[in-house]
C-alpha positions in Angstrom: -0.1 -0.2 0.0 1.6 3.4 -0.9 -1.4 5.6 -0.4 -1.5 8.4 2.5 -4.4 10.1 3.7 -4.1 14.0 4.4 -6.9 15.8 6.4 -7.9 19.0 4.6 -10.6 21.6 5.6 -13.1 19.9 3.3 -12.3 16.2 4.2 -9.4 14.5 3.2 -6.7 13.8 0.1 -5.8 10.3 -0.5 -2.3 10.7 -2.2 -0.6 8.2 -4.0 2.9 8.2 -5.5 4.9 6.7 -8.3 8.6 7.6 -9.4 9.7 7.1 -12.9 13.2 7.2 -14.5 11.8 9.4 -17.3 11.6 13.2 -18.1 8.5 14.8 -17.0 7.4 15.5 -20.5 7.2 11.7 -21.3 5.1 11.3 -18.2 2.8 14.4 -18.8 2.2 12.4 -22.3 1.3 9.0 -20.6 -1.4 10.9 -18.6 -2.8 13.3 -21.2 -2.3 11.6 -24.7 -5.4 9.2 -25.4 -3.2 6.6 -27.3 -1.0 6.5 -24.2 -3.6 6.7 -21.6 -5.4 3.7 -23.3 -2.2 1.4 -22.3 -3.1 1.9 -18.5 -6.4 3.7 -17.9 -8.2 4.1 -21.2 -8.8 6.3 -24.0 -10.6 9.5 -24.0 -12.3 11.6 -26.7 -13.2 15.3 -26.8 -11.6 18.7 -26.4 -9.4 18.4 -23.5 -9.6 22.3 -22.4 -10.1 23.8 -18.9 -13.9 24.0 -18.4 -14.7 21.3 -21.0 -15.7 17.6 -20.7 -13.9 14.9 -22.0 -15.5 11.2 -22.6 -13.1 8.5 -21.0 -13.4 4.6 -21.6 -12.6 2.9 -18.5 -10.7 0.0 -20.5 -9.8 -2.1 -17.4 -13.2 -1.9 -15.8 -15.9 -4.7 -16.2 -17.9 -3.7 -19.5 -15.3 -0.9 -20.3 -17.8 1.7 -19.7 -17.6 5.3 -20.8 -17.8 8.3 -18.2 -17.5 12.0 -18.3 -14.6 13.9 -16.8 -14.3 17.8 -16.8 -11.2 19.1 -17.1 -10.6 21.7 -14.4 -7.1 22.6 -15.0 -4.3 21.9 -17.2 -0.9 23.3 -16.5 1.5 21.4 -18.8 3.7 19.5 -17.8 3.0 19.7 -14.2 -0.6 19.8 -13.0 -3.8 18.2 -14.5 -7.0 18.5 -12.4 -10.1 16.6 -13.4 -13.8 15.8 -12.0 -14.9 12.3 -12.9 -18.6 12.9 -13.3 -20.0 9.7 -11.6 -23.8 8.9 -10.6 -22.7 9.3 -6.9 -21.2 12.6 -7.5 -18.0 14.3 -8.8 -14.5 12.7 -8.1 -12.2 15.6 -8.0 -8.5 14.4 -8.8 -5.3 16.1 -9.6 -2.2 14.4 -11.3 0.9 16.4 -10.1 4.3 15.8 -11.7 7.5 17.1 -10.5 11.2 16.2 -11.1 13.1 14.3 -8.6 16.5 12.6 -8.7 16.7 12.8 -12.6 13.1 11.3 -13.1 9.5 12.3 -12.4 7.5 11.8 -9.4 3.6 11.5 -10.1 1.3 12.2 -7.4 -2.5 11.2 -8.0 -4.5 13.2 -5.4 -8.0 12.3 -5.0 -10.0 14.9 -3.0 -12.4 13.2 -0.7 -15.4 15.0 1.2 -15.6 11.7 3.4 -13.6 8.5 3.7 -16.3 6.1 3.5 -15.3 4.2 0.4 -11.6 4.5 0.9 -11.4 0.8 1.1 -12.3 0.5 -2.6 -10.9 3.7 -3.8 -7.2 3.2 -2.7 -6.8 -0.2 -4.0 -8.3 0.9 -7.4 -6.0 3.7 -7.7 -3.0 1.6 -6.7 -4.1 -1.0 -9.6 -4.3 1.8 -12.0 -0.9 3.4 -11.1 0.6 0.0 -11.2 -0.9 -0.4 -14.7 0.9 2.8 -15.7 4.2 1.4 -14.4 3.8 -1.8 -16.5 2.8 0.3 -19.7 6.1 2.3 -19.1 8.4 -0.5 -18.4 6.9 -3.3 -20.5 6.6 -5.7 -17.3 3.4 -7.9 -17.1 0.1 -6.4 -16.3 -1.0 -6.7 -12.8 -4.2 -8.4 -11.8 -6.9 -6.5 -10.0 -7.2 -9.7 -7.7 -4.0 -8.7 -6.0 -5.5 -5.4 -4.9 -8.9 -6.1 -3.8 -9.5 -7.5 -1.2 -6.0 -7.8 -0.2 -5.3 -3.9 0.4 -8.8 -3.0 1.2 -8.3 -3.2 5.0 -5.1 -1.4 5.1 -6.9 1.5 3.3 -9.8 1.4 5.7 -7.4 1.8 8.6 -6.4 5.2 7.3 -9.8 6.5 8.4 
C-alpha cells in the first residue's frame, strides 16, 4: 500500500505516488495523450481544455464503460485537475508531476469529502498506477485480484 491520507479543511486527500526514470514530458504524455492513456487507464475523446468535458473509456473496468470527466485545470507539464462525473457525485482528482533525482514523481491526489469508500478507492488507484508502471516499463500487467480485497483493510485503517 502506497497511499496516504492527508486531512484537509473540506475532508481528506488520498495521495498516491510513483516515481519514473523518465523526463516529466514523457510522463505528462502518459497521462494526457489518449493513445498512451489507453495503455493503462483508457482512451478518451473530446476537447481537453479547462472547463470542457471529455469522455473516457475505462478500459480496465468490467464492461469498459464510458464516463464523463471535466477538465478543471491543465498546467502542462505539471498539473492536470479533473472531476470524474459519476452517478454518486463528482470525483475531483489531480495529477501532479515534479522532477526528482533525474526522474519524475507523479502524485495522484483524490480529494475526498468523506472517507467512506476508501477501502475500494485506494486499491483501485494503486491498481491503475501499477498499470501505468507496467505500460511504461513493459512488465506484465497486474491483476486486480492482487489489490482487492488484499489492500482493502489497510486503506480502511487510514480512516
